[in-house]
LUMFIZA-18258 format. One record per atom (N, C-alpha, C): residue in three letters; z, x, y. Coordinates in steps of 0.001 Angstrom, whole numbers, plus 524288, in hexadecimal, padded with zeros to 5 digits. Layout:
N
AlaZXY...
% end
This chain:
306
MetD038A2078C2384BMetD03DA2041523D2AMetD009E2063924107ThrCFD6A2036C24353ThrCF9B22051224741ThrCFC02204B924CD9ArgCF9EF2076E25023ArgCFBD92078425576ArgCFBE32025225866SerCF7D91FF7F2569ASerCF7361FA6025983SerCFBD91F64E257B4SerCFDF11F74B25322SerD022D1F3E325137SerD07081F470254C4HisD07E21F85C257C2HisD0C611F97625AABHisD0C221F6D02602FLeuD07311F501261BELeuD067A1F29C2671DLeuD084A1ED0526711GlnD0B841EC0A26B1DGlnD0D701E6AD26BBBGlnD09901E2F026EC6AlaD099A1DDB826CB8AlaD05F11D9BB26E75AlaD07771D90127403ValD032E1D8A527754ValD04481D83527CC2ValD02CC1D25A27DD5ProD07041CEF628045ProD05981C9AB281B1ProD01251C94628565GluCFE4C1C4B928439GluCF9C21C411287D9GluCFBB51C23828CFFValCF9D91C475290EBValCFB0E1C2AF296E5ValCF7011BEFF29884ArgCF8F11BA5F29A13ArgCF4FB1B6C429C25ArgCF50F1B7312A226ProCF0F01B61B2A41FProCF05D1B59C2AA54ProCF4D41B1CD2AC5EAlaCF6861B3172B0FBAlaCFB061AFB82B38BAlaCF88A1AA052B46EAspCF3521A9A72B558AspCF15B1A42F2B662AspCF1891A13D2B197SerCF0F51A3032ACB8SerCF1021A0452A829SerCF60519F642A5D0AlaCFA5D1A18E2A7F4AlaCFFAA1A0A82A550AlaD017919B7D2A6CFGluD03A1198CB2A2A2GluD05EE194082A366GluD0AC9194222A64CProD0B70190842AA18ProD1058190132AD19ProD151D18ED22A984ProD1993190DF2AA39ProD1E40190422A7D0ProD1FCB18A332A85FArgD21351879A2A3BCArgD234B1824B2A3B6ArgD284E181D02A6E1ValD283C17E612AA2AValD2CE117D6F2AE15ValD2FE6179302AB21ValD34CF17A4A2AA2FValD38781761E2A776ValD3CC9175912AB94ProD3CE6170352AD59ProD414816F052B140ProD46F116FDE2AEAEAlaD49FC171AF2B25FAlaD4F8E172BA2B0D4AlaD51FC16D9D2AEB2ArgD54D316DF12AADDArgD57E6169622A90DArgD5D941696F2AAD4HisD5EC4164E32ACD3HisD6438164402AEEAHisD67271600E2ABC2ProD6989161372A775ProD6C9015DC42A3E5ProD714115BC32A6A8GlyD739015F0F2AA13GlyD781815D8F2AD14GlyD77B8158A12B0C0ArgD7273158DF2B2F4ArgD7170154222B60BArgD711814F102B33DTrpD6E9714EFF2AEAFTrpD6E8714A3A2AB84TrpD73BB1490F2A9A8ValD770214C732A840ValD7C6014B522A65AValD7FB5148FD2AB36AlaD7F2F14ABB2AF4FAlaD81FD149012B426AlaD7FE1143AC2B55FAlaD7A6C1427B2B509AlaD78BC13D782B608AlaD7A81139482B216LeuD7AAF13B032AD1BLeuD7CA3136B12A937LeuD82AB1356E2AA70ValD857813A412AC0BValD8AC1139062ACCEValD8B6C134F12B180ValD889E135E02B55DValD890E132CC2BA4EValD871712CE92B8B8LeuD82C112C4C2B598LeuD81511275C2B452LeuD852A124C82B0F6AlaD879E127022AD5AAlaD8BA5124B92A9F2AlaD904B1235E2ADCDAlaD924A126C52B0D0AlaD964D124F12B48CAlaD950F120522B7C2LeuD8FEA11FF92B9F8LeuD8E1C11BEA2BCEFLeuD8DED116922B93FGlyD8C161174F2B4FDGlyD8BE0112DA2B1E6GlyD91731106D2B058AlaD949B1144C2AFC0AlaD9AC61127A2AE37AlaD9C8410FE12B32DValD9BFF111DF2B7E1ValD9E5C10F242BC5BValD9BA7109C72BD0FLeuD963A109722BCE8LeuD93F9104832BD76LeuD95F1100A52B92FGlnD9670102442B48DGlnD98130FE8C2B085GlnD9DD80FD0A2B163SerDA0E1100482B3B4SerDA66C0FEC12B4BFSerDA5FC0FABE2B96CIleDA30C0FBAE2BCD0IleDA2C20F7FD2C1C2IleDA1030F2B62BFD8AlaD9D1B0F2952BC2DAlaD9A9C0EDC32BAB2AlaD9DF90EA742B734ThrDA1060ED952B3FDThrDA3F00EAC32AFE5ThrDA9990E9EA2B132AsnDAB830EC962B4EFAsnDB14C0EBD02B65FAsnDB2450E6AB2B906ProDB5220E3242B665ProDB5910DDAE2B8E6ProDB9150DDDC2BDCEAsnDBB760E2252BE9EAsnDBF470E28B2C3ABAsnDBC0A0E26B2C87CPheDB7090E4382C825PheDB3620E41A2CC87PheDB22A0DE632CE34GlnDB1E00DACE2CAC4GlnDB19A0D5692CC2BGlnDAC3F0D4822CEA4TrpDA8110D5FA2CC7DTrpDA2FC0D5682CF18TrpDA1700D00A2D074SerDA3160CC4B2CD3CSerDA1B90C6A62CE9CSerDA4640C5472D3F9ValDA8F80C7582D4F6ValDABC60C5EF2DA45ValDA87E0C8E12DE44ValDA6CD0CD812DD44ValDA35C0D0602E148ValD9EEE0CD262E2ABGlyD9C550CB342DE9BGlyD976C0C81D2DFC2GlyD99270C2C32E2B0AlaD9D1A0C0D62E190AlaD9EC10BBA32E46BAlaD9FE90BCA22EA48TyrDA2180C13A2EBCBTyrDA37B0C2572F12FTyrD9FA20C5792F3B4PheD9B910C75E2F128PheD979B0CB142F33FPheD950B0C8C82F874ThrD937E0C3B12F802ThrD90AC0C1582FC47ThrD93900BD3E2FF08LeuD98D00BDD02FEF1LeuD9C550B9C73018DLeuD9B590BA363070DProD9B410B62D309D4ProD9A5B0B62B30FB4ProD9E030B9F5312E1AlaDA32D0BA0431108AlaDA6A60BD64313CCAlaDA51F0C34631344ValDA3760C46830EAAValDA1AC0C99330D51ValD9CD70CB0531060LeuD991B0C78F310A5LeuD94000C89931341LeuD955D0C92E31970AsnD987F0C5C231B1EAsnD9A150C67A320EBAsnD9C4D0CC01321CEGlyD9FA90CDA231E69GlyDA1E20D30A31ED3GlyD9DA30D76931E88LeuD99D20D65931AE4LeuD95BA0D9E231A24LeuD92860D9FA31F63TrpD919D0D596321A6TrpD8E300D568326BATrpD91390D87B32AECLeuD962C0D79832B5CLeuD99080DA6A32FB2LeuD98FA0E01732E9DThrD994D0E1C6329B3ThrD99480E76B3282AThrD93A20E97D32A27LeuD8F400E6BF3292DLeuD8AA50E86C32A09LeuD89D20E8B233040TrpD8C420E4E6332A9TrpD8B800E4473389DTrpD8E3D0E92A33B58LeuD93930EA8033944LeuD96460EE6E33B85LeuD93410F34633A6AThrD90DC0F41333628ThrD8DEB0F8EB334B7ThrD89A60F9E03388BAlaD86700F58633916AlaD826E0F60B33CD4AlaD83B80F6F53424AValD87E70F43734469ValD89770F502349D3ValD8B7B0FAD234A61ThrD8E380FBFD3467BThrD911F1018F34702ThrD8C7B105853467AMetD88B71054C343B3MetD84C6109243435FMetD81421095E348BAValD7FAA1045C34A30ValD7C631047934F03ValD7F4F105C33537CLeuD83B910448354F7LeuD86DC106223596ALeuD88F210B78358B9GlyD8A8C10D1A353D6GlyD8C3A1122835363GlyD885311619353F7PheD834D115B8351CDPheD7F6A1190F352E2PheD7D201198A3587CAlaD7DC11148E35AECAlaD7BF31150B360D0AlaD7FE91180036417LeuD850011714362FFLeuD88C211A82365E0LeuD88A212038363BFGlyD877A1211335EAEGlyD87571269C35CA7GlyD82711293035EE8ThrD7E001264735FCEThrD7960128E336296ThrD7AA012A91367D1AlaD7D59127D736AE2AlaD7F011290937037AlaD82D712DB43701DLeuD864C12DDB36BD0LeuD8A161324C36B47LeuD87791370936A05AlaD831E136D8366BAAlaD804C13B5E364FAAlaD7D1B13D9E369F8ValD7A9D13A7A36CDCValD77B113C033713EValD7BFF13E8D3756CMetD802213BBD3766AMetD844B13E7F379D0MetD86451436A377F0ArgD869514425372DCArgD8870148E43703EArgD84DB14D7F3717BLeuD7FB914BE637132LeuD7B4E14FFA37191LeuD79F0150A437789SerD7CB214D8237B2BSerD7B2114DF13807FSerD7D32153023833EGlyD7A38154A338744GlyD7C891596B389A6GlyD80A91585038D86AsnD82621535738E98AsnD869B1523F39142AsnD8BCC1530F38E44ProD8ED9156D139006ProD93BE1581238D5DProD97501534938CFAValD978F14F9C390C9ValD9B5514B423905EValD99801478738C36LeuD9427146E338BF9LeuD9299142DE387E3LeuD932314546382C7SerD91BF14A4938216SerD922F14D1837D18SerD985414CDA37B38AlaD9BB114E1737EC2AlaDA13E14DE737D0BAlaDA3341487137BB9AlaDA1AB144DB37ED8AlaDA34313F6C37D78AlaDA13513DAE3784DSerD9C9E13ECA37702SerD9A9913D96371A9SerD9DA21405836D2CTrpD9E951457036E2ATrpDA16F1480236A1BTrpDA6CC1462D369BCLeuDA9A21445236E12LeuDAF231428636E14LeuDAF3D13D9D36B84TyrDAB0F139ED36BA8TyrDAA81134BA368F6TyrDAA07135C0363D7ThrDA6B113967361BFThrDA5DC139F035C8BThrDAAA313C4D359D8TrpDAD441401B35C4ATrpDB1E51426735A69TrpDB66813E0B35960LeuDB6D613AD235D46LeuDBAF6136F935D14LeuDBA34132FF3592EPheDB5EE1308A35892PheDB4C612C763554EPheDB3A012E2334FB5ArgDB1BC132D734EF7ArgDB1B313516349ABArgDB7641371834764SerDBB31137A234AC1SerDC03F1391534979SerDC40513504347A9IleDC32E1307634A28IleDC65812C0534945IleDC4101285A34480ProDC6D6127BF34099ProDC52D124B833C2DProDC3B911F3E33DA0LeuDC02511D4A33B1ELeuDBD841183D33C98LeuDC1D11137E33C4FLeuDC553113F333869LeuDC9701100D337D6LeuDCD1E1100233C99ValDCE2B114BA33E0CValDD1A41151E34349ValDCF0811343347F0GlnDC9F8114213489DGlnDC6E5111FF34CF1GlnDC70910C0634C74LeuDC64D1094634870LeuDC5D01040734777LeuDCB75101BE348F1LeuDCF3F103F634742LeuDD4FA101DF34846LeuDD5F4102D134E24PheDD4BF107003502EPheDD4E91078835604PheDD275103CE35923TrpDCD48102403586CTrpDCAE40FE8635B1ETrpDCCAF0F92035A6APheDCE620F8933556APheDD0820F30B353E5PheDD5C70F1E7356EFAsnDD8C70F64535896AsnDDD310F50A35B8FAsnDDD100F76136103IleDD81E0F78D3632DIleDD7340F9673683FIleDDA9C0F5FB36C84GlyDDB690F15736ADDGlyDDE470EDA636EB0GlyDE3B60EFA236FD1AlaDE5B30F33C36CD0AlaDEB1E0F56036DF0AlaDEAB00F91F37301LeuDE6510FB823738BLeuDE5790FEB437776LeuDE2C00FC2937CA9TyrDDF520F87837BD1TyrDDCEB0F56B38023TyrDDDB80EFA437E95ProDE17B0ECFB38067ProDE1FA0E7DB37E8DProDDDC70E41138161ThrDDBEB0E576385C8ThrDD7890E2A3388AFThrDD3C20E63738A7AValDCEAC0E45A38B4BValDCAA60E6B638DCEValDC9690E3D139267SerDC9AF0E637396EFSerDC85A0E2F039BE1SerDC4C10E60839EEEIleDC1D00E33C3A291IleDBE7F0E5973A69EIleDC0570E2DA3AB8CGlyDC3AB0E6323AD9AGlyDC5E20E44F3B302GlyDC8DD0DF3D3B275ProDC97D0DCB73B64DProDCC1C0D76B3B5CCProDC97C0D2DC3B3C8TrpDC48B0D3933B25ETrpDC1160CF843B1A2TrpDC0700CE3A3ABE0PheDC1770D22E3A8A4PheDC05E0D1BB3A301PheDC44A0D48939FB8AlaDC6E30D1E639C19AlaDCA8B0D41C3988BAlaDCA390D1B4392B3LeuDCA7F0D4B838EF4LeuDC9FE0D2D1389D7LeuDCD910D5AC38676AspDD03F0D2C338297AspDD3AD0D53B37EC1AspDD0730D8EC37B03ThrDD21F0DD2137A12ThrDCF770E0A437671ThrDCF800DE843713AValDD34D0DB8336F5CValDD3DA0D95136A53ValDCF410D541369B2AspDCD460D28736DD6AspDC9880CE7736D88AspDC47E0D18836DF6LeuDC4520D63437042LeuDBEEA0D93A37157LeuDBD830DC2E36C4BIleDC17C0DEB7369B6IleDC0240E21A3653FIleDC2D50DF773603BGlyDBFA20DCD735D8CGlyDC18D0DA6D35874GlyDC03A0DE9E353D4GlyDC0D50DC9F34F66GlyDC0DE0DFEC34ADBGlyDBA850E1D734A09ThrDB6A00DEDB34AAAThrDB18E0E07734A3BThrDAFD30E43334EE5AlaDB15D0E2F5353DDAlaDB0630E64E357DCAlaDB2F00EB61356D3ThrDB7C70EB7A354D9ThrDBA260F0BC353D6ThrDB7770F37334FF8AlaDB5760F0F334B7FAlaDB25B0F3F83478BAlaDAD730F61834A03ValDAAE30F33834D76ValDA6150F58334FB2ValDA72D0FA1235301IleDAAD20F9BE3566DIleDAC270FE32359B8IleDADC3102B5356C7GlyDB134101A3352F2GlyDB2E9106A13503DGlyDAED41090534CF3LeuDAC221064634A7CLeuDA76910826346A2LeuDA36310AEF34A52ValDA1D21087D34EADValD9DC310AA4351C6ValD9F5E10FD8354CBLeuDA42D10FFB3566ELeuDA64C1149335915LeuDA694118F1354D7HisDA850117C635026HisDA8AF11B6934BC0HisDA34611DD534A5AGluD9FD911A0C34964GluD9A8511AF6347D5GluD97EA11EB334B92AlaD983211D523509CAlaD955A11FF6354A8AlaD96CA125CF35480AlaD9B661278735354AlaD9CB312CFB352E4AlaD99BF1300C34EB6TyrD991812DB334AA9TyrD961012FEA34649TyrD8FE912FC23472EAlaD8E1912B6034982AlaD88F612A7034A42AlaD874612EB934EEDGlyD8A5B12F8A3525FGlyD89411338E3565EGlyD87AB138A3353D2GluD8AAF13A6F3505CGluD89D713F9834D76GluD84A713F4634A60ValD83F513ADA347ECValD7F0913A4A344BDValD7A8513AC63481CValD7A5D137EF34C56ValD75ED1378E3501DValD753813D12351FDArgD799F13FBD35446ArgD7968144F93567AArgD768C148CE35237AlaD785C1484734D7EAlaD760514C2F349D1AlaD707A14AF0348DAGlyD6ED3146173495BGlyD69791449E348A9GlyD6616146AF34D31IleD67E61467B35238IleD656714882356DCIleD64F714E7235667LeuD692D150E4354EELeuD68D11569935489LeuD64E1158903509BSerD63E0154D834CA5SerD6027156A334846SerD5ABE15677349F1ValD595F1547534EB5ValD543D154943509DValD52E41598A3538EAspD4EB215C08352F4AspD4DAA160F535504AspD4D171606235AE3AlaD4F8B1646C35D7EAlaD4FB31647B36364AlaD4A26164AF365CBGlyD46E316679362E9GlyD40FF16695364D6GlyD3EC916161365BAGlnD40C015D1D362DBGlnD3F2C15873363B3GlnD403F156503692EThrD45891572036AB3ThrD47091558136F7CThrD4432158B0373D1GluD43E315D183735EGluD411D1606B37746GluD3B8D15EBB37810AlaD393715DAF373ECAlaD337215C0837432AlaD331C156C937714AlaD368C15350375FAAlaD36A014DEF37833AlaD37FB14EA337E23GlnD3BF1151A137F98GlnD3CD61528238523GlnD3879154CE3883CSerD35A91587438555SerD315F15ABE38839SerD2CFF15774389B8LeuD2D441527B38721LeuD292014EE5387FELeuD2B2B14B1138BE8GlyD2F9814BD338E5AGlyD32581489D3926BGlyD3561144AC390E3MetD36B0143EB38BC4MetD399113F91389FAMetD3F8F1403838B60SerD422113BAA38CD3SerD47B313C2938E48SerD4B0113D07389F4ArgD4FA113EB738B0EArgD535913F9938682ArgD549913B0738343LeuD55271367038579LeuD566F131FF38245LeuD51771308B37F2AArgD4D25130E238162ArgD481312FC337E5CArgD474E133CB379DCValD48AA138A637A7BValD484013CAF37695ValD4BC113B2837299LeuD50C413978373E0LeuD54C9137F036FECLeuD52C61335236C97ArgD50FA12F0336F8BArgD4F1712AC636CDAArgD4A3F12AED369A9ArgD462912E1736B96ArgD414412DB0368ADArgD3FF5132B0365FBIleD4342136BA36661IleD41A613BE2363CBIleD469B13D693607EValD4B0D13DC336288ValD4F7913FDA35F9BValD515B13C4A35B8ELeuD52E2137B235D03LeuD5586133E13597CLeuD51D8132A0354C4ProD4CC2131473552BProD49EF13049350E4ProD497E1349534CEAGlnD49B6139B434EB1GlnD494C13DE934ADEGlnD4F5B13F10348A9AlaD536C13D7A34C17AlaD587D13E3E349C2AlaD59A513A23345E7MetD56F3135BB34543MetD58BA13203341D6MetD5903133FB33BE8ArgD55321379533AE5ArgD55341399633532ArgD5AA713C1833408AlaD5D2713E9A337DAAlaD626B140C333706AlaD66CC13CCB337EBIleD65811387533AA5IleD69C5134A233BE4IleD6A4D130D233796ValD65C412F0933587ValD661212A66331A1ValD69B712B6E32CF6ProD68DA1300232A4CProD6C7113044325A0ProD722212FC332679ProD7431132B032A32ProD7A261320B32B44ProD7B1212CC632D2EAlaD77D012A5F3309EAlaD787A12581332C3AlaD78861214F32E92GlyD751E1220D32A3BGlyD757511E3E32588GlyD7AB711ECE322EBAsnD7D0112387322A5AsnD820D124423202DAsnD864A121C5323A1MetD8539121D6328E3MetD895B11FAD32C20MetD88E1119CB32B5FLeuD843E1174332B31LeuD83BE111E132AB8LeuD869A10FEA325E9IleD85C5112B5321BBIleD8848110B831CCBIleD8E6C111EB31D16GlyD8FE61160331F98GlyD9567116FC32096GlyD97B211266323E3ThrD94CE110ED32832ThrD96BF10CEE32BD7ThrD973E107AC328DALeuD933D1067B32527LeuD93CA101E132249LeuD982F1018131F15LysD9A0F1058A31CAALysD9F02105E7319B8LysDA3A71068031D26GlyDA343109443211CGlyDA778109C1324D5GlyDA9281051832786ThrDA591101253281DThrDA7920FC2F32A85ThrDAB9C0F97D327AESerDAC5F0FACD322E9SerDB0830F84631FE6SerDB6180F9AD32194IleDB6380FDD33253EIleDBB8D0FF3732761IleDBD6A0FB1D32B44ValDB9AD0F7F632DDFValDBB490F3F833175ValDBE270EFB832F24SerDBEC40EFC932997SerDC2180EB8632765SerDC7BE0EC4D328E3ValDC9480F0A032ABFValDCE950F1CF32BA5ValDD0AF0EEDF330A9IleDCC550ED12333C1IleDCD820EA033392BIleDCB3D0E53A33850AlaDCB750E31933308AlaDC9D50DD683322FAlaDC48C0DC19333E9ValDC0CA0DF5B333C4ValDBB820DDC133511ValDB8D00DC2C32F60HisDB64A0D76832FCEHisDB4BB0D57032ADEHisDAF940D721328EBAspDAF7F0DC77327EBAspDAB2F0DF2C32561AspDAAF90DD9031FEBLeuDA7890E09E31C87LeuDA7640DF4A31727LeuDAC440E0673145CLeuDAEBD0E4DF314C3LeuDB32C0E64E31208LeuDB7D10E24331364TyrDB8990E11A31856TyrDBCC50DDCB31A1BTyrDBB350D82B317E7SerDB6F60D68B3175DSerDB5870D17C31571SerDB6FA0D11930FD5ValDB6190D4A730CBAValDB7CF0D4BA30734ValDBDEC0D55430671GlnDC0330D82E30A04GlnDC5B70D8BF309AAGlnDC8930D3A930B27LeuDC6310D08530E70LeuDC81F0CBA930F2ALeuDC8180C7F530A87IleDC3660C87130796IleDC3270C57A302E7IleDC6F00C70C2FDDETyrDC6EE0CC3F2FD72TyrDCA760CD9E2F904TyrDD0850CD5E2FA4CAsnDD19B0CD0A2FEE5AsnDD75C0CC79300BAAsnDD9180C6A42FEF5ArgDD4390C2D32FEB6ArgDD61D0BE222FCFFArgDD5500BD052F701ThrDD1430BFBD2F486ThrDD0AE0BE9A2EF22ThrDD2990C31F2EBC4TyrDD46C0C7422EE0FTyrDD6620CB8A2EAF7TyrDD2330CE5A2E76DGluDCD830CD562E872GluDC9420CFA22E565GluDC7420D4BD2E824ValDCA4B0D8E72E857ValDC9AD0DD6A2EB73ValDC44D0E0532E9E1IleDC44C0E1A92E4C9IleDBFFD0E50D2E2F3IleDBAD30E2122E38FProDBA040DD022E1E0ProDB4F60DAFD2E2E3ProDB3550DA6F2E869LeuDB6F80D8CC2EBC5LeuDB5260D97F2F161LeuDB3D80DE5F2F3BBLeuDB6AF0E2592F1E4LeuDB56A0E7CF2F3DFLeuDAFEC0E9302F1A5LeuDAF210E74A2ECC6LeuDA9A60E81B2EA18LeuDA55E0E5A12ED86ValDA7150E0C22EFABValDA2A10DDF82F2E9ValDA13E0E1172F763AlaDA5610E36F2FA6EAlaDA4510E64C2FF46AlaDA1830EBC12FD07ThrDA3190EDF82F8F3ThrDA0660F26E2F72DThrD9ACA0F1EC2F629ValD99650EDA72F3BCValD93A70ECAC2F20AValD90B60EBB42F72ETrpD93110E9362FB06TrpD8FFB0E8082FFBDTrpD8F060ED04302EDTyrD930F0F08030297TyrD921B0F59430536TyrD8E2A0F8CA30258LeuD8DF80F8AE2FD38LeuD8A240FB352FA5FLeuD84E80F98B2FB98ValD842E0F4082FC06ValD7EB90F1772FD35ValD7CB40F356302C1ValD7FFC0F2B730655ValD7EA50F41F30BE4ValD7DB80FA0D30C53ThrD80D40FD6530A49ThrD7FF01032E30A62ThrD7AE7104AA307A2SerD796F1023A3034FSerD747C1032C30164SerD6FDF101C03044BIleD6FEB0FD21306F2IleD6C270FB9330A8DIleD6B870FFDF30F98LeuD6FDA1011D3114BLeuD6FE0104C93153DLeuD6E11109F831415ThrD6F1610C6D30F2CThrD6CF2110F430D46ThrD6717110D830CCAAlaD64E910C6530A7AAlaD5EFE10B8030A55AlaD5D4010BC830F6FGlyD5F2A1092031309GlyD5CFD10924318A3GlyD5D6810E6831B06GlnD61901119231A49GlnD6211116D831C0DGlnD5D77119F6319F3TyrD5C7411925314F0TyrD57AC11C303127ETyrD52BB11B9831553TyrD5101116C531663TyrD4C511152B3193DTyrD4CE31175731F29ValD50E1117253216DValD512D118DE326D2ValD50D211F32326CBGluD52B712131323A7GluD523F127613230EGluD4C081286832225ArgD4A261250D31ED3ArgD443B1263631CF5ArgD40E31252932219HisD42801219932591HisD3F471209532A25HisD3FB9124B632DBATyrD43ED1270832EC2TyrD446E12B3F33260TyrD42FA130993306EAlaD418C130F832B26AlaD3FAC1358C3289EAlaD39F51362D32908ArgD37321321532B2AArgD3164131F632B4FArgD2EF91367B32E5EGlyD31F21382A3329BGlyD2FEC13C71335D0GlyD30D2141B4333BFAlaD34431424C32F98AlaD35BA1473F32E41AlaD33971487732880GluD317B14512325ADGluD2F0D145DC320C9GluD2926143DF320AFArgD25E91470331E46ArgD20FD145AF31E4EArgD1F771409231ABCGluD22B2140743166DGluD222113BD3312B2GluD272713A9F310E4LeuD283E13553311DDLeuD2DEF133D33105ALeuD2DE6132E630A70ProD32831340530842ProD32CE132B430299ProD32AF12CAE301DAProD308D12B0F2FCF1ProD306E1258D2FC03ProD35E3122FB2FC17ThrD363D11DA02FD90ThrD3B0011B252FD8FThrD3C2C119952F7A9ProD40E41181C2F687ProD42201160F2F11AProD3E9A111612EFE7LeuD3D2710E132F33FLeuD39D6109B92F25BLeuD34F110BAD2F08FGlnD328810F812F3C8GlnD2D541119D2F28EGlnD2D88114CF2ED1DArgD31CA117602EBFFArgD3226119B02E6F1ArgD31CD116142E26FLeuD34C31118E2E349LeuD34AF10D192DF52LeuD2F2510B3C2DEB0ArgD2C6110A542E2A6ArgD276D107D72E210ArgD23BE10BD72DF5DAlaD24571107F2E0D3AlaD20A5114EB2DE12AlaD22AF115172D84EAlaD26FE114B52D6DAAlaD28A2114FA2D12DAlaD269910FF92CE99LeuD26D110B702D0E2LeuD2464106DA2CE87LeuD1ED71070C2CD92LysD1BC3109162D16DLysD164D10A1A2D10ELysD149010D182CC7CGlyD18BE111CF2CBDEGlyD1736115102C865GlyD1819113962C2CDAsnD1BBD10FAF2C261AsnD1C9010DA42BCFAAsnD18C3109E22BB45ArgD1556107D92BF3FArgD1104103C92BD49ArgD0CC1106442BA87
% end
């Protein structure tokens, strides 16, 4: 045996530049696919049960869905929601400005209002305003004018007062959080240019604060839409009360409740889509390039398939 036979073979060393990069294999997640299949199976079972169960009486739902009484109740629900949001956020903005004011009286008054109306349940507030005539039977201005409170505050007026005062307490905190999210340097720069406090708030602070205000405001809008159903306890003819009047005569409770449910789903879906585009509008100053909308993605996918 020669000496050279004891030498081990030395592997060839390639330069680093010529080495092939290792193959990257994405990690597999079988648990995700199993969970997705379970969710799809459960969803399919639920949808099949809803579609095939005769107790839902979908034919009755279709017959009452566009009934004039139901549409009138839907219109009142939408009207209450719009009035509550507009007046509630107007009052809430005033409360937020008062809370951030350097005047201790205004700040304390805003805090007291928010504390009081966030502490009392909405149903209690509505019942209180509905029975306000027990405390003040008449409203008078000297000896010249007097009016019975029962004639002044009816069911719809009670609903508006209770909903607006309740909404303003939460809207004030939403607006205050949005104002605080704006950098203080923006206000200082505007004031150094000689702008008044009111103009700084209207032209500089609020437009930038809208990015932080819109998402919770959208949630409040949808919550208010559903929350208006509580006015049915004081016999206001909203959507829920309208279907209750019908099923009290026909005893078709489930189909009429489904009518109200489907209408709430339709309106909520429309409001959710609107909230998306409003958020997108106020995000223009914060992002260089906005992500494509669902419609734009659909158009791009259709063009790619051609």
